[in-house]
C-alpha positions in Angstrom: 26.7 6.0 -16.4 25.1 4.2 -13.7 21.6 3.2 -13.8 19.3 4.9 -11.1 17.2 3.2 -8.8 14.0 4.9 -10.1 10.7 4.7 -8.0 7.4 6.6 -8.4 4.3 6.9 -6.4 1.1 7.4 -8.2 0.4 11.3 -9.0 -2.6 12.2 -6.5 -5.9 13.7 -7.8 -5.9 17.5 -6.3 -9.6 17.6 -5.6 -9.0 17.6 -2.1 -6.2 17.6 0.6 -4.2 14.0 1.3 -5.5 11.6 3.5 -3.3 8.8 5.3 -4.0 6.4 2.1 -2.1 8.7 0.1 0.7 8.8 2.8 0.8 5.0 3.0 2.1 4.7 -0.6 4.5 7.8 -0.2 5.8 6.7 2.9 6.6 3.2 1.8 8.3 4.7 -1.2 10.4 7.1 0.9 11.3 4.1 3.3 12.3 1.9 0.0 14.5 4.9 -1.7 16.4 5.5 1.6 17.4 2.1 1.8 18.5 1.7 -1.6 20.5 5.0 -1.0 21.9 3.4 1.9 22.7 0.7 -0.1 25.1 2.9 -2.1 22.8 3.3 -5.2 22.1 6.0 -7.1 18.4 6.9 -6.6 15.4 8.9 -8.2 12.2 9.2 -6.3 9.3 10.9 -8.1 5.8 11.8 -6.6 3.3 14.6 -7.6 -0.1 15.5 -8.5 -2.5 14.8 -11.1 -4.4 18.1 -12.1 -6.7 17.6 -15.0 -9.8 15.8 -15.7 -13.5 16.3 -14.6 -13.4 15.3 -11.2 -10.9 18.1 -10.5 -12.7 20.7 -12.7 -16.1 20.0 -11.0 -14.5 20.3 -7.5 -13.1 23.6 -8.6 -16.3 25.0 -9.7 -18.2 23.7 -6.8 -15.7 26.0 -4.8 -16.3 28.7 -7.3 -12.5 28.8 -8.3 -10.8 28.4 -11.7 -9.4 24.8 -12.0 -5.7 26.1 -12.4 -6.0 28.5 -8.9 -7.7 25.6 -7.5 -4.8 23.1 -7.8 -2.0 25.7 -7.3 -3.5 26.4 -4.0 -4.0 22.9 -2.7 -0.5 21.7 -4.1 1.0 24.8 -2.3 -0.9 24.6 1.1 -1.8 21.0 1.2 0.1 18.3 -0.9 3.8 19.3 -0.6 3.6 20.5 3.1 2.1 17.2 4.0 5.1 15.4 2.7 7.6 17.7 4.0 6.0 17.1 7.5 6.2 13.4 7.0 9.8 14.0 6.2 9.5 12.4 2.6 12.7 12.8 0.7 11.2 13.0 -2.9 14.1 14.0 -5.7 11.3 15.5 -7.9 7.7 16.7 -7.7 5.9 16.6 -10.9 2.6 18.3 -11.6 0.7 17.7 -14.9 -0.2 21.5 -15.5 3.6 22.2 -15.8 4.9 23.0 -19.4 7.5 20.4 -19.0 4.7 17.6 -18.8 2.3 19.1 -21.1 4.6 19.6 -24.0 6.2 16.0 -23.7 2.8 14.4 -23.7 1.8 16.3 -26.9 5.0 15.1 -28.4 4.5 11.5 -27.4 0.9 11.7 -28.4 2.0 12.9 -31.9 4.5 10.4 -32.5 1.7 7.4 -31.6 -0.9 9.2 -34.1 2.2 9.2 -36.7 3.0 5.8 -36.2 -0.6 4.3 -36.8 -1.5 3.6 -33.1 -4.2 6.3 -32.8 -7.5 6.7 -34.7 -10.8 8.6 -34.7 -13.8 6.8 -33.4 -16.9 7.1 -31.3 -17.4 6.4 -27.5 -20.6 5.3 -25.8 -20.7 3.9 -22.7 -20.5 4.1 -18.7 -18.0 6.4 -17.1 -16.9 7.1 -13.2 -16.0 10.6 -12.9 -14.7 9.6 -9.4 -12.1 7.0 -10.9 -11.7 9.1 -14.0 -12.5 5.6 -16.0 -14.5 4.3 -18.7 -16.4 1.5 -17.2 -17.0 -2.0 -18.5 -20.7 -3.1 -17.7 -19.4 -5.8 -16.0 -17.5 -3.6 -13.3 -20.5 -2.0 -12.1 -22.8 -2.5 -8.9 -26.3 -1.9 -8.5 -27.6 0.5 -5.7 -31.2 1.4 -5.3 -31.9 0.7 -9.0 -29.0 2.5 -10.3 -25.7 1.4 -12.1 -22.9 2.5 -9.9 -19.0 2.4 -9.7 -18.2 -0.5 -6.8 -15.2 1.5 -5.3 -17.0 5.1 -5.0 -20.7 3.8 -4.6 -22.1 6.4 -6.8 -24.1 6.6 -10.0 -22.0 6.2 -13.2 -22.5 8.8 -16.2 -23.2 8.0 -19.9 -20.7 9.4 -22.0 -21.4 9.6 -25.7 -18.4 11.5 -27.4 -16.5 11.7 -31.1 -13.3 10.6 -29.5 -9.5 9.4 -30.5 -8.5 5.9 -29.7 -5.5 4.0 -29.1 -5.2 0.6 -30.4 -5.0 -1.0 -26.8 -6.3 -4.4 -28.3 -3.1 -4.9 -30.5 -0.9 -5.4 -27.2 -2.9 -8.1 -25.6 -0.7 -10.7 -26.6 2.7 -8.8 -26.1 1.4 -8.0 -22.6 0.5 -11.8 -21.8 4.1 -12.6 -23.1 5.6 -10.0 -20.9 4.3 -11.4 -17.8 4.8 -14.9 -18.7 8.5 -14.3 -19.0 8.6 -11.8 -16.2 6.6 -12.7 -13.2 7.9 -10.1 -10.9 6.7 -7.2 -13.6 3.5 -7.1 -11.7 3.2 -7.9 -8.1 1.8 -9.2 -5.8 0.8 -12.5 -7.3 -2.7 -12.0 -6.8 -2.4 -8.4 -8.6 -0.5 -10.4 -11.6 -3.5 -13.0 -11.8 -5.8 -10.3 -11.9 -4.0 -8.3 -14.9 -3.8 -11.7 -16.8 -7.3 -12.6 -16.3 -8.2 -9.2 -17.5 -6.1 -9.5 -20.7 -7.4 -12.9 -21.3 -10.9 -11.9 -21.2 -10.4 -9.7 -24.2 -9.6 -5.9 -24.2 -11.0 -3.2 -26.2 -9.2 -0.3 -27.7 -9.1 2.8 -25.4 -10.7 6.2 -25.7 -7.7 8.7 -25.2 -9.4 11.9 -25.5 -12.7 14.0 -24.5 -14.5 16.6 -26.4 -17.0 17.7 -23.7 -15.1 19.8 -21.4 -11.7 21.7 -21.8 -9.7 21.3 -18.5 -6.7 19.1 -19.9 -3.9 18.9 -22.3 -5.2 20.0 -26.1 -4.7 16.9 -28.5 -2.1 18.2 -30.7 -3.7 17.7 -33.9 -7.2 18.3 -32.8 -7.3 21.0 -30.2 -11.2 21.0 -29.6 -10.4 17.9 -27.7 -8.2 17.2 -24.6 -6.3 14.1 -23.7 -8.1 11.7 -21.4 -6.9 12.3 -17.9 -5.3 9.0 -17.5 -3.3 8.9 -20.7 -2.1 12.4 -19.7 -1.3 11.3 -16.0 0.5 7.8 -16.7 3.0 9.7 -19.0 4.2 11.6 -15.7 6.5 8.9 -14.9 8.3 9.1 -18.2 7.8 13.0 -18.9 9.4 14.1 -15.6 12.8 12.5 -16.4 12.7 13.7 -20.1 10.8 11.4 -22.2 10.7 12.7 -25.8 13.7 15.1 -25.2 16.8 14.8 -27.6 19.5 12.1 -26.6 22.1 14.6 -26.2 20.0 17.1 -24.2 19.9 17.4 -20.4 16.4 15.5 -20.3 17.6 13.2 -22.7 20.5 12.1 -20.6 18.4 11.9 -17.5 16.1 9.7 -19.2 18.8 7.2 -20.4 19.8 7.4 -16.8 16.6 6.5 -15.1 14.5 4.8 -17.7 12.8 2.0 -17.1 11.4 2.7 -13.9 12.3 0.0 -11.3 9.2 0.1 -9.1 6.0 1.8 -10.0 4.0 1.8 -6.5 0.2 1.9 -6.8 -2.9 1.3 -5.1 -4.9 -1.7 -6.3 -7.8 0.1 -7.7 -5.7 1.7 -10.3 -3.6 -1.6 -11.1 -5.3 -1.9 -14.7 -4.2 1.3 -15.7 -0.6 0.6 -14.9 -0.1 -2.9 -15.8 -2.2 -3.0 -19.0 -2.8 0.7 -20.3 0.9 2.0 -19.4 2.8 -0.7 -20.7 0.9 -1.0 -24.0 1.6 3.0 -24.5 5.3 2.3 -23.9 5.3 -0.9 -26.1 3.7 1.3 -29.1 6.4 3.8 -28.7 9.2 1.3 -28.7 10.3 2.1 -25.2 11.1 -0.4 -22.3 8.3 -1.1 -19.6 8.9 -0.7 -16.1 10.4 -3.6 -14.5 7.8 -3.7 -11.5 4.2 -2.4 -11.0 3.5 -3.2 -7.2 -0.2 -2.8 -6.3 -0.7 -2.6 -2.5 -3.7 -3.1 -0.7 -6.2 -0.4 0.7 -6.5 1.3 4.1 -9.7 0.6 5.6 -11.8 2.3 7.7 -15.0 0.7 9.0 -14.2 -2.0 6.5 -14.4 0.4 3.4 -11.5 1.9 1.3 -10.6 5.5 2.8 -12.0 8.1 0.9 -12.8 11.9 1.2 -15.7 11.5 -0.8 -17.1 9.0 2.0 -16.0 11.1 4.9 -13.8 8.5 5.8 -10.6 10.0 5.0 -7.9 10.6 7.9 -5.5 13.5 7.7 -1.9 12.6 8.4 -1.8 15.2 10.9 -4.7 13.8 13.0 -2.3 10.9 13.8 1.2 12.7 13.6 -0.1 15.2 16.1 -0.4 12.5 18.9 2.0 9.9 17.8 4.6 11.8 15.8 5.9 11.6 12.5 8.1 8.7 12.9 5.7 6.6 14.4 3.3 7.2 11.9 5.9 6.2 9.3 6.8 2.7 11.4 3.3 1.8 12.3 1.8 1.5 8.7 4.8 -0.4 7.1 5.2 -2.6 10.4 1.1 -3.6 11.2 0.1 -4.2 7.4 1.6 -6.5 4.8 2.3 -4.5 1.8 0.1 -5.6 -0.7 -3.0 -6.8 1.4 -5.7 -4.7 2.8 -5.3 -3.3 6.4 -7.6 -1.7 8.7 -6.3 1.5 10.9 -7.2 1.3 14.6 -5.9 3.9 17.0 -5.9 1.1 19.7 -3.8 -1.1 17.8 -1.4 2.0 16.9 -1.3 3.1 20.5 -0.4 -0.5 21.5 2.4 -1.1 19.2 3.6 2.6 19.9 4.0 1.6 23.7 5.2 -2.1 23.4 7.7 -1.8 20.3 8.7 1.9 20.2 8.6 3.3 23.8 9.5 0.3 25.5 11.5 -2.0 23.3 13.5 0.5 21.2 13.2 4.0 23.1 13.9 2.5 26.5 16.9 0.6 25.7 18.5 3.6 24.1 17.6 5.7 27.4 19.0 3.0 29.7 22.1 2.5 27.5 22.8 6.3 27.7 22.0 6.8 31.3 24.2 3.8 32.4 27.3 4.8 30.1 27.0 8.2 31.8 26.5 6.9 35.5 29.0 4.1 35.5 31.8 5.5 32.7 31.4 9.1 32.8 29.7 9.4 29.6 32.6 8.0 27.9 32.1 5.0 25.8 34.6 2.0 27.2 37.0 -0.2 25.3 35.7 -2.2 22.5 34.1 -5.5 23.3 32.4 -8.6 21.1 29.7 -10.5 22.0 29.3 -13.3 19.6 25.7 -13.8 20.3 24.7 -10.2 19.4 26.8 -10.1 16.6 25.5 -13.3 15.0 21.9 -12.0 15.8 22.9 -8.6 14.0 24.4 -10.3 11.0 21.1 -12.4 10.5 18.8 -9.2 11.1 20.7 -7.1 8.5 20.5 -9.9 5.9 16.8 -10.7 6.3 16.0 -6.9 6.5 17.6 -6.2 3.4 16.1 -9.0 1.3 12.9 -8.4 2.5 12.8 -4.6 2.2 14.3 -4.8 -1.1 11.2 -7.2 -2.0 8.8 -4.7 -0.6 8.0 -6.7 2.4 8.2 -4.0 4.9 6.5 -5.9 7.5 9.1 -8.4 7.4 11.9 -6.4 7.1 11.0 -4.2 10.1 10.3 -7.5 12.0 13.7 -8.6 11.5 15.3 -5.5 13.1 13.2 -5.2 16.0 13.9 -9.1 16.8 17.4 -8.0 17.1 16.2 -5.0 19.3 14.5 -7.7 21.3 17.6 -9.6 21.4 19.6 -6.6 22.8 16.9 -6.0 25.4 17.1 -9.7 26.6 20.9 -9.2 26.6 20.9 -6.3 28.8 18.1 -8.2 31.3 20.3 -11.2 31.4 23.5 -9.2 32.2 22.0 -7.0 34.8 24.8 -4.1 34.6 23.1 -2.4 37.3 23.9 -5.3 39.5 27.4 -5.6 38.2 28.2 -1.9 38.8 27.7 -2.7 42.7 31.1 -4.6 42.9 34.2 -3.0 41.5 35.8 -6.5 40.8 33.0 -6.4 37.8 33.9 -3.3 36.3 35.6 -5.1 33.0 32.3 -7.1 32.7 30.5 -4.0 33.0 32.2 -2.2 30.4 32.0 -5.0 27.9 28.0 -5.0 28.4 27.8 -1.4 27.8 29.8 -1.2 24.9 28.0 -4.2 23.4 24.8 -2.5 24.0 25.8 0.8 22.5 27.2 -1.0 19.4 23.8 -2.6 19.0 22.3 0.5 19.1 24.5 2.0 16.6 23.4 -0.9 14.1 19.8 -0.1 15.0 20.3 3.5 14.0 21.4 2.4 10.7 18.8 -0.3 10.1 15.8 2.0 11.2 17.0 5.1 9.6 14.8 4.5 6.6 11.8 4.2 8.4 12.3 6.7 11.3 15.0 9.3 10.4 14.4 11.8 12.7 14.4 9.4 15.8 17.5 7.4 14.4 19.5 10.9 13.8 18.8 11.8 17.6 19.9 8.3 18.3 23.1 8.6 16.1 24.3 12.1 17.8 23.6 10.6 21.3 25.9 7.6 20.6 28.6 10.2 19.7 28.6 8.3 16.1 28.0 11.8 14.1 31.5 12.9 15.1 33.2 9.7 14.8 31.6 8.0 11.7 29.9 10.3 10.0 26.4 11.2 8.5 24.0 8.6 9.5 22.7 8.4 5.8 26.1 7.8 4.5 26.2 4.5 6.6 26.4 1.4 4.1 23.7 -1.5 4.7 26.4 -3.7 3.5 28.8 -2.7 6.5 26.4 -2.5 9.2 27.0 -5.9 10.8 30.7 -5.1 10.9 31.1 -5.4 14.7 33.0 -2.9 16.8 32.3 0.4 14.6 31.7 2.8 17.7 35.2 3.8 18.7 36.2 3.8 22.5 36.2 7.0 24.2 33.2 8.5 22.2 31.0 10.7 24.2 27.7 9.4 25.0 25.0 11.9 25.6 21.4 11.4 27.1 18.6 12.8 24.9 15.0 13.5 25.3 12.9 10.4 25.5 12.7 9.1 21.9 8.8 8.0 22.3 7.5 9.7 25.0 4.3 8.3 27.1 1.4 8.9 25.3 -1.1 11.4 26.5 -4.8 9.9 27.2 -7.9 11.8 27.3 -9.5 11.0 30.6 
């Protein structure tokens, strides 16, 4: 049985509809898993929604709706449609209110209790409902004389409850040893340094239940309490693929094929949950820890993290209605180094759309098809080989593969677009429109047109993970669907093999890939 490349996004709170911060993470996961599929790997891509806890419960109450009805409506009307609209090809969508999740959480929790990792205790201290996090006093900031959460800038609440605790402190040394031996297990380096510093500063045991409200999974041996929302939510990555199921069952076999996760994509604000609490839970259960937790930066608006509660959330549709879905997918991974904070700017996106997508890529595709139609009757001429383009393609494919697999999306896209610029330079230098004026140049002209079309074949494959809709259009325009098969089935390892487009293929003009943007006068 082949181990699947298993990638997860965080599961998102359903207290509101998704904004582009959520979409940023999900698109990154989609691009990476599409790329691995084109490497010929077995892939499993999970996303979903986190539906328990006080934040969701209070939002539902504010809207005079029962929590279950509230989350059902948002998932159906907002979350799933958004991912469909952004062309997210996830294999599974987990909801924490689903029976498969709740039952497996209870089994896992009972096993930790039975093995002595859970005990009764009393929690008294600050809590941020927005983060659903028990805060340390040193985490807080002061605003107008009140102790506030640094992320939400809202006053914390003081909690005083009799709860159940997980012996998190027992796993400090095993976790430190894990990160010493496996530095790639928490990336980027700044994130790992933060986690190590936090662990070295001493870690207290974690309250894993709540006793003052009932919107959550009941603690199996104490049904007056519900499982703390983060302890519940983190388990989604494993419950979705069969955690606690019998080894010979369908779920057990799925778990064996996928676990441990290869990449957990998270925002940096939830790093500690994923790089401290989550691996400790798995260690306590005797399970493998994830191979990599990658904490990306925030999308900033006006210098602050995007947030619905601060009215700085931008819906993906606000952008895709203007620029299109593929430009949305391209821009955020191209403009912002994954792992650092980045500011969204309408002006920057417009500039990159025009320069890189419309002019460099879209115009190249349009010119190529138009010239083959005009000078060759729409039929691809005989094979040709330009050593410079072939060498540039091999370099671009190698660089892009290494970068994207390392989650350097910007570096991978830049390598591909550098090749696109070289092809444009080649066309400008050869001047096929001048060559066409003299019949004696017909062979040279046809060589130029074949080399340009063959370069576009490679660009369609290399950019497919980022801009699948656009690349499908280009693929069909090149006649490649009929001769080479589905675009998604083209292997990254084969993309630089020159001369794959067969002579005689029908080249067709398509609508402009990236139309001129409408401006509001």
